C-alpha positions, 0 to 999 in steps of 0.5 A: 595094326600096330605094324601099320602104325609103325610103318605110318610113324616112320613115314612121318604122318602127323596122325600116326605120331600123335597116336603113338604118343598117345599110347605112351602117355595112357601107359597102354599095353600097346605102347611097348610093343610099338616101342619095340617095332620102332627102336632100331629106327631111333639114335638119330635125332639130337635131343635138347633140353630146355629147362629153368623156372616159370615164366623165364621164356622158355616157350618162347625160346623154343618157338624161336629155336624151332624157326632157326633150325627149319630155316636151316632144313631141319625137321623138328619135334617138340615135347612141352611138359606142363605142370597141369593139363594143357586144357585148363588154360592160363598162361601155359596154353597161351605159350603153346598158342604162340607156337601154333605157328610153328606147329602148322609146318608139316615137318615140326610137331608139337605135343604138350604132355601133362603131368596130370598131377603126378610127376612119377613116371613123366620122364619116362613118358617124355623119353618114349614120346622122344623115341616116336619122334626120333623115329619119325625122322626128326633131326632135332627134338627139343624138350621143354620143361616147366619148373625145376623139380627133380622130375624136370631135371630128370627130364632135362638130362636125358637130353644130349644138350641141356639149355637152362634158361634164367631171367633177371629176376630169377634172384640170387644165382645161388638159389639156382645153384641149390635147385641142381641147375648148375650141375645140368646145364651145358648152356645158360641162357639169361632171357629178357636180357634187356631187363634191369639186372641182367649184367649183374646175373651174368657176372655171378653166373660165370663166376659161379661156373668158373668156380665149378670147373675142375682141372678135368674140366676142358669146356667153359660153360657159356652164359649167353643173352637172349631177348626171345620175344624180339628174336635177339641172341637166338642165332647165337644160342643155336651157334652154341648148341652146334658147338656143344654137340661137335664138342660131345662128338669129337670128344667121344662124350655123346656116345658115353652120355647115351649109353649111360642114359640107356643104363638108366632107362633099362634100370627103371624098366626092370624096376617097373617090371619087377614092381608089377609083377611082385604086387599080385592080388594076394599081396595087396589083400595081405597089405590091406589086412596088415595095415591097420596093425602096422599103423597101430604099431603091432606089427613093424613095416620091416616085419611085414616086408620080410613076410611079403618075401616068404 
């Protein structure tokens, strides 16, 4: 059955791709087996991460960028990471509806992945969903995250090119630096740049990025302006993505970055497996028995952990 599903994914059948991603999302035991079957067919797609604060217009940019990519004949996968279930409605669902025009294209696959109240493991699930899209023959995969928390930054960092989207209302650019965005951005986009304050934000960002450059830096991080709702600046954004891709390939940095991501992924897989194997029913029962005494300071957590390893 899994062999047949893998074959259908390799043939880029939308229903099969959706089924495969559902197995990953639901942490099914079959997901690992499916990923093993598909793995040798991965590594060809180019991953674009789009992150930034809520309301910056990331979905609109994703939609507009996917149209440019399709216009050039590329097959596209989109993973949109929502902070809550996409079935609860609201603005996020509205963003997804705006992307339906792209979703009806047979060579565009869009999937929302909800955190369901927990960010733990979401980066792993998003990465595995990307592997399924990669195996299905997608040329570009866009990972769009909502918010700028640690988990969203982890997801963005799995990408080959990370785009940080800000708006004039994002406020003091120093705050964006504190959020860690300055460290991960390969391209900065000031969206809704027809609004007041876009020039000020642009100058502040360029100044900060220039100050952040070291002697070893051989590339200046671009800051570009867009009005995605009117398709302004999207072709320029595509050009900068292509330039960054060529830069990474020419300098040998793409292979290095992907190796680092693989090492991180293997570490996470090992940690997950060790944790699952370690917590046997006996150990869980022992924790239940001891937790009151630990809480009342009769036993230290450190002594209890030592006891677990005896």
